[in-house]
PDB file of N, CA, C and O in Angstrom:
ATOM      1  N   UNK A   1       5.730   1.812  -2.653  1.00  0.00           N
ATOM      2  CA  UNK A   1       4.799   2.819  -3.083  1.00  0.00           C
ATOM      3  C   UNK A   1       4.192   3.562  -1.871  1.00  0.00           C
ATOM      4  O   UNK A   1       4.051   4.785  -1.886  1.00  0.00           O
ATOM      5  N   UNK A   2       3.842   2.802  -0.839  1.00  0.00           N
ATOM      6  CA  UNK A   2       3.276   3.412   0.371  1.00  0.00           C
ATOM      7  C   UNK A   2       4.307   4.304   1.058  1.00  0.00           C
ATOM      8  O   UNK A   2       3.979   5.371   1.577  1.00  0.00           O
ATOM      9  N   UNK A   3       5.545   3.850   1.051  1.00  0.00           N
ATOM     10  CA  UNK A   3       6.602   4.614   1.684  1.00  0.00           C
ATOM     11  C   UNK A   3       6.790   5.960   0.983  1.00  0.00           C
ATOM     12  O   UNK A   3       6.971   6.985   1.640  1.00  0.00           O
ATOM     13  N   UNK A   4       6.746   5.954  -0.339  1.00  0.00           N
ATOM     14  CA  UNK A   4       6.897   7.190  -1.109  1.00  0.00           C
ATOM     15  C   UNK A   4       5.734   8.147  -0.836  1.00  0.00           C
ATOM     16  O   UNK A   4       5.939   9.352  -0.685  1.00  0.00           O
ATOM     17  N   UNK A   5       4.521   7.610  -0.774  1.00  0.00           N
ATOM     18  CA  UNK A   5       3.355   8.442  -0.475  1.00  0.00           C
ATOM     19  C   UNK A   5       3.465   9.036   0.930  1.00  0.00           C
ATOM     20  O   UNK A   5       3.143  10.206   1.140  1.00  0.00           O
ATOM     21  N   UNK A   6       3.913   8.243   1.872  1.00  0.00           N
ATOM     22  CA  UNK A   6       4.074   8.717   3.244  1.00  0.00           C
ATOM     23  C   UNK A   6       5.094   9.856   3.305  1.00  0.00           C
ATOM     24  O   UNK A   6       4.869  10.850   3.995  1.00  0.00           O
ATOM     25  N   UNK A   7       6.198   9.720   2.596  1.00  0.00           N
ATOM     26  CA  UNK A   7       7.212  10.778   2.550  1.00  0.00           C
ATOM     27  C   UNK A   7       6.649  12.053   1.926  1.00  0.00           C
ATOM     28  O   UNK A   7       6.932  13.157   2.392  1.00  0.00           O
ATOM     29  N   UNK A   8       5.861  11.895   0.881  1.00  0.00           N
ATOM     30  CA  UNK A   8       5.276  13.053   0.213  1.00  0.00           C
ATOM     31  C   UNK A   8       4.325  13.797   1.161  1.00  0.00           C
ATOM     32  O   UNK A   8       4.339  15.026   1.226  1.00  0.00           O
ATOM     33  N   UNK A   9       3.511  13.047   1.882  1.00  0.00           N
ATOM     34  CA  UNK A   9       2.592  13.659   2.838  1.00  0.00           C
ATOM     35  C   UNK A   9       3.374  14.359   3.945  1.00  0.00           C
ATOM     36  O   UNK A   9       3.010  15.457   4.364  1.00  0.00           O
ATOM     37  N   UNK A  10       4.437  13.731   4.415  1.00  0.00           N
ATOM     38  CA  UNK A  10       5.243  14.330   5.478  1.00  0.00           C
ATOM     39  C   UNK A  10       5.867  15.646   5.020  1.00  0.00           C
ATOM     40  O   UNK A  10       5.923  16.606   5.789  1.00  0.00           O
ATOM     41  N   UNK A  11       6.332  15.697   3.783  1.00  0.00           N
ATOM     42  CA  UNK A  11       6.964  16.912   3.262  1.00  0.00           C
ATOM     43  C   UNK A  11       5.953  18.017   2.945  1.00  0.00           C
ATOM     44  O   UNK A  11       6.186  19.181   3.270  1.00  0.00           O
ATOM     45  N   UNK A  12       4.836  17.659   2.314  1.00  0.00           N
ATOM     46  CA  UNK A  12       3.888  18.664   1.851  1.00  0.00           C
ATOM     47  C   UNK A  12       2.860  19.078   2.906  1.00  0.00           C
ATOM     48  O   UNK A  12       2.382  20.212   2.895  1.00  0.00           O
ATOM     49  N   UNK A  13       2.526  18.172   3.804  1.00  0.00           N
ATOM     50  CA  UNK A  13       1.510  18.448   4.830  1.00  0.00           C
ATOM     51  C   UNK A  13       1.998  17.986   6.206  1.00  0.00           C
ATOM     52  O   UNK A  13       1.432  17.050   6.770  1.00  0.00           O
ATOM     53  N   UNK A  14       3.027  18.616   6.752  1.00  0.00           N
ATOM     54  CA  UNK A  14       3.590  18.154   8.025  1.00  0.00           C
ATOM     55  C   UNK A  14       2.599  18.194   9.190  1.00  0.00           C
ATOM     56  O   UNK A  14       2.659  17.350  10.085  1.00  0.00           O
ATOM     57  N   UNK A  15       1.687  19.171   9.183  1.00  0.00           N
ATOM     58  CA  UNK A  15       0.708  19.253  10.275  1.00  0.00           C
ATOM     59  C   UNK A  15      -0.241  18.056  10.257  1.00  0.00           C
ATOM     60  O   UNK A  15      -0.561  17.496  11.306  1.00  0.00           O
ATOM     61  N   UNK A  16      -0.679  17.674   9.089  1.00  0.00           N
ATOM     62  CA  UNK A  16      -1.566  16.514   8.950  1.00  0.00           C
ATOM     63  C   UNK A  16      -0.823  15.247   9.347  1.00  0.00           C
ATOM     64  O   UNK A  16      -1.366  14.392  10.047  1.00  0.00           O
ATOM     65  N   UNK A  17       0.408  15.134   8.902  1.00  0.00           N
ATOM     66  CA  UNK A  17       1.230  13.950   9.200  1.00  0.00           C
ATOM     67  C   UNK A  17       1.377  13.752  10.710  1.00  0.00           C
ATOM     68  O   UNK A  17       1.286  12.630  11.208  1.00  0.00           O
ATOM     69  N   UNK A  18       1.605  14.847  11.426  1.00  0.00           N
ATOM     70  CA  UNK A  18       1.823  14.772  12.872  1.00  0.00           C
ATOM     71  C   UNK A  18       0.540  14.553  13.665  1.00  0.00           C
ATOM     72  O   UNK A  18       0.600  14.123  14.817  1.00  0.00           O
ATOM     73  N   UNK A  19      -0.615  14.837  13.076  1.00  0.00           N
ATOM     74  CA  UNK A  19      -1.890  14.726  13.797  1.00  0.00           C
ATOM     75  C   UNK A  19      -2.397  13.288  13.920  1.00  0.00           C
ATOM     76  O   UNK A  19      -3.343  13.040  14.667  1.00  0.00           O
ATOM     77  N   UNK A  20      -1.801  12.351  13.216  1.00  0.00           N
ATOM     78  CA  UNK A  20      -2.259  10.961  13.272  1.00  0.00           C
ATOM     79  C   UNK A  20      -2.042  10.428  14.681  1.00  0.00           C
ATOM     80  O   UNK A  20      -0.933  10.478  15.213  1.00  0.00           O
ATOM     81  N   UNK A  21      -3.118   9.916  15.277  1.00  0.00           N
ATOM     82  CA  UNK A  21      -3.048   9.412  16.644  1.00  0.00           C
ATOM     83  C   UNK A  21      -3.167   7.889  16.716  1.00  0.00           C
ATOM     84  O   UNK A  21      -3.038   7.305  17.791  1.00  0.00           O
ATOM     85  N   UNK A  22      -3.411   7.259  15.591  1.00  0.00           N
ATOM     86  CA  UNK A  22      -3.574   5.812  15.558  1.00  0.00           C
ATOM     87  C   UNK A  22      -2.234   5.128  15.807  1.00  0.00           C
ATOM     88  O   UNK A  22      -1.282   5.326  15.052  1.00  0.00           O
ATOM     89  N   UNK A  23      -2.162   4.322  16.868  1.00  0.00           N
ATOM     90  CA  UNK A  23      -0.909   3.673  17.248  1.00  0.00           C
ATOM     91  C   UNK A  23      -0.445   2.664  16.209  1.00  0.00           C
ATOM     92  O   UNK A  23       0.756   2.477  16.017  1.00  0.00           O
ATOM     93  N   UNK A  24      -1.380   2.020  15.544  1.00  0.00           N
ATOM     94  CA  UNK A  24      -1.015   1.054  14.516  1.00  0.00           C
ATOM     95  C   UNK A  24      -0.331   1.761  13.346  1.00  0.00           C
ATOM     96  O   UNK A  24       0.658   1.262  12.809  1.00  0.00           O
ATOM     97  N   UNK A  25      -0.852   2.911  12.957  1.00  0.00           N
ATOM     98  CA  UNK A  25      -0.256   3.675  11.857  1.00  0.00           C
ATOM     99  C   UNK A  25       1.155   4.112  12.230  1.00  0.00           C
ATOM    100  O   UNK A  25       2.068   4.003  11.411  1.00  0.00           O
ATOM    101  N   UNK A  26       1.348   4.599  13.436  1.00  0.00           N
ATOM    102  CA  UNK A  26       2.686   5.017  13.850  1.00  0.00           C
ATOM    103  C   UNK A  26       3.649   3.839  13.892  1.00  0.00           C
ATOM    104  O   UNK A  26       4.817   3.984  13.529  1.00  0.00           O
ATOM    105  N   UNK A  27       3.180   2.683  14.328  1.00  0.00           N
ATOM    106  CA  UNK A  27       4.029   1.496  14.358  1.00  0.00           C
ATOM    107  C   UNK A  27       4.443   1.091  12.948  1.00  0.00           C
ATOM    108  O   UNK A  27       5.601   0.750  12.708  1.00  0.00           O
ATOM    109  N   UNK A  28       3.502   1.128  12.027  1.00  0.00           N
ATOM    110  CA  UNK A  28       3.806   0.798  10.635  1.00  0.00           C
ATOM    111  C   UNK A  28       4.836   1.776  10.079  1.00  0.00           C
ATOM    112  O   UNK A  28       5.790   1.363   9.420  1.00  0.00           O
ATOM    113  N   UNK A  29       4.651   3.054  10.337  1.00  0.00           N
ATOM    114  CA  UNK A  29       5.589   4.066   9.839  1.00  0.00           C
ATOM    115  C   UNK A  29       6.982   3.864  10.415  1.00  0.00           C
ATOM    116  O   UNK A  29       7.973   3.924   9.688  1.00  0.00           O
ATOM    117  N   UNK A  30       7.057   3.627  11.707  1.00  0.00           N
ATOM    118  CA  UNK A  30       8.363   3.468  12.361  1.00  0.00           C
ATOM    119  C   UNK A  30       9.088   2.215  11.898  1.00  0.00           C
ATOM    120  O   UNK A  30      10.318   2.170  11.917  1.00  0.00           O
ATOM    121  N   UNK A  31       8.348   1.205  11.485  1.00  0.00           N
ATOM    122  CA  UNK A  31       8.978  -0.037  11.019  1.00  0.00           C
ATOM    123  C   UNK A  31       9.426   0.065   9.570  1.00  0.00           C
ATOM    124  O   UNK A  31       9.992  -0.885   9.028  1.00  0.00           O
ATOM    125  N   UNK A  32       9.182   1.200   8.941  1.00  0.00           N
ATOM    126  CA  UNK A  32       9.519   1.340   7.531  1.00  0.00           C
ATOM    127  C   UNK A  32       8.588   0.528   6.654  1.00  0.00           C
ATOM    128  O   UNK A  32       8.973   0.060   5.582  1.00  0.00           O
ATOM    129  N   UNK A  33       7.360   0.367   7.121  1.00  0.00           N
ATOM    130  CA  UNK A  33       6.296  -0.371   6.435  1.00  0.00           C
ATOM    131  C   UNK A  33       6.550  -1.871   6.380  1.00  0.00           C
ATOM    132  O   UNK A  33       5.921  -2.572   5.588  1.00  0.00           O
ATOM    133  N   UNK A  34       7.459  -2.374   7.208  1.00  0.00           N
ATOM    134  CA  UNK A  34       7.673  -3.819   7.287  1.00  0.00           C
ATOM    135  C   UNK A  34       6.508  -4.509   7.991  1.00  0.00           C
ATOM    136  O   UNK A  34       6.238  -5.685   7.746  1.00  0.00           O
ATOM    137  N   UNK A  35       5.823  -3.780   8.862  1.00  0.00           N
ATOM    138  CA  UNK A  35       4.702  -4.344   9.610  1.00  0.00           C
ATOM    139  C   UNK A  35       3.349  -3.974   9.000  1.00  0.00           C
ATOM    140  O   UNK A  35       2.320  -4.046   9.673  1.00  0.00           O
ATOM    141  N   UNK A  36       3.354  -3.582   7.739  1.00  0.00           N
ATOM    142  CA  UNK A  36       2.112  -3.131   7.098  1.00  0.00           C
ATOM    143  C   UNK A  36       1.032  -4.212   7.130  1.00  0.00           C
ATOM    144  O   UNK A  36      -0.100  -3.934   7.525  1.00  0.00           O
ATOM    145  N   UNK A  37       1.356  -5.424   6.725  1.00  0.00           N
ATOM    146  CA  UNK A  37       0.339  -6.474   6.647  1.00  0.00           C
ATOM    147  C   UNK A  37      -0.165  -6.887   8.027  1.00  0.00           C
ATOM    148  O   UNK A  37      -1.349  -7.182   8.194  1.00  0.00           O
ATOM    149  N   UNK A  38       0.714  -6.909   9.002  1.00  0.00           N
ATOM    150  CA  UNK A  38       0.291  -7.214  10.366  1.00  0.00           C
ATOM    151  C   UNK A  38      -0.615  -6.106  10.904  1.00  0.00           C
ATOM    152  O   UNK A  38      -1.623  -6.387  11.552  1.00  0.00           O
ATOM    153  N   UNK A  39      -0.258  -4.858  10.637  1.00  0.00           N
ATOM    154  CA  UNK A  39      -1.085  -3.732  11.071  1.00  0.00           C
ATOM    155  C   UNK A  39      -2.443  -3.741  10.405  1.00  0.00           C
ATOM    156  O   UNK A  39      -3.460  -3.473  11.045  1.00  0.00           O
ATOM    157  N   UNK A  40      -2.460  -4.050   9.121  1.00  0.00           N
ATOM    158  CA  UNK A  40      -3.725  -4.133   8.385  1.00  0.00           C
ATOM    159  C   UNK A  40      -4.609  -5.225   8.981  1.00  0.00           C
ATOM    160  O   UNK A  40      -5.816  -5.039   9.138  1.00  0.00           O
ATOM    161  N   UNK A  41      -4.012  -6.350   9.307  1.00  0.00           N
ATOM    162  CA  UNK A  41      -4.753  -7.453   9.910  1.00  0.00           C
ATOM    163  C   UNK A  41      -5.333  -7.041  11.266  1.00  0.00           C
ATOM    164  O   UNK A  41      -6.498  -7.320  11.549  1.00  0.00           O
ATOM    165  N   UNK A  42      -4.535  -6.384  12.097  1.00  0.00           N
ATOM    166  CA  UNK A  42      -5.002  -5.947  13.419  1.00  0.00           C
ATOM    167  C   UNK A  42      -6.143  -4.944  13.300  1.00  0.00           C
ATOM    168  O   UNK A  42      -7.119  -5.019  14.046  1.00  0.00           O
ATOM    169  N   UNK A  43      -6.022  -4.014  12.371  1.00  0.00           N
ATOM    170  CA  UNK A  43      -7.084  -3.016  12.199  1.00  0.00           C
ATOM    171  C   UNK A  43      -8.359  -3.659  11.656  1.00  0.00           C
ATOM    172  O   UNK A  43      -9.456  -3.233  12.015  1.00  0.00           O
ATOM    173  N   UNK A  44      -8.240  -4.662  10.811  1.00  0.00           N
ATOM    174  CA  UNK A  44      -9.438  -5.322  10.300  1.00  0.00           C
ATOM    175  C   UNK A  44     -10.144  -6.097  11.410  1.00  0.00           C
ATOM    176  O   UNK A  44     -11.374  -6.158  11.436  1.00  0.00           O
ATOM    177  N   UNK A  45      -9.376  -6.690  12.325  1.00  0.00           N
ATOM    178  CA  UNK A  45      -9.998  -7.369  13.473  1.00  0.00           C
ATOM    179  C   UNK A  45     -10.736  -6.371  14.359  1.00  0.00           C
ATOM    180  O   UNK A  45     -11.823  -6.659  14.861  1.00  0.00           O
ATOM    181  N   UNK A  46     -10.149  -5.216  14.544  1.00  0.00           N
ATOM    182  CA  UNK A  46     -10.771  -4.177  15.371  1.00  0.00           C
ATOM    183  C   UNK A  46     -12.077  -3.712  14.743  1.00  0.00           C
ATOM    184  O   UNK A  46     -13.054  -3.487  15.458  1.00  0.00           O
ATOM    185  N   UNK A  47     -12.117  -3.562  13.422  1.00  0.00           N
ATOM    186  CA  UNK A  47     -13.337  -3.128  12.744  1.00  0.00           C
ATOM    187  C   UNK A  47     -14.443  -4.164  12.837  1.00  0.00           C
ATOM    188  O   UNK A  47     -15.619  -3.808  12.919  1.00  0.00           O
ATOM    189  N   UNK A  48     -14.084  -5.443  12.824  1.00  0.00           N
ATOM    190  CA  UNK A  48     -15.081  -6.508  12.918  1.00  0.00           C
ATOM    191  C   UNK A  48     -15.761  -6.523  14.280  1.00  0.00           C
ATOM    192  O   UNK A  48     -16.929  -6.895  14.388  1.00  0.00           O
ATOM    193  N   UNK A  49     -15.023  -6.112  15.338  1.00  0.00           N
ATOM    194  CA  UNK A  49     -15.583  -6.092  16.681  1.00  0.00           C
ATOM    195  C   UNK A  49     -16.638  -5.003  16.840  1.00  0.00           C
ATOM    196  O   UNK A  49     -17.581  -5.160  17.615  1.00  0.00           O
ATOM    197  N   UNK A  50     -16.484  -3.916  16.119  1.00  0.00           N
ATOM    198  CA  UNK A  50     -17.396  -2.761  16.277  1.00  0.00           C
ATOM    199  C   UNK A  50     -18.664  -2.971  15.562  1.00  0.00           C
ATOM    200  O   UNK A  50     -19.539  -2.106  15.589  1.00  0.00           O
TER     201      UNK A  50
END
């Protein structure tokens, strides 16, 4: 489901898609969402520190 949404955003809003600077998001995208849960875990740890 996430993969389909990502494709839709890439097709309909390419400028927004390219503006993402978060390295975790890019890693998740490049892995084909295989690293989604690991990325979510890393981002939640980062939020707890702030």
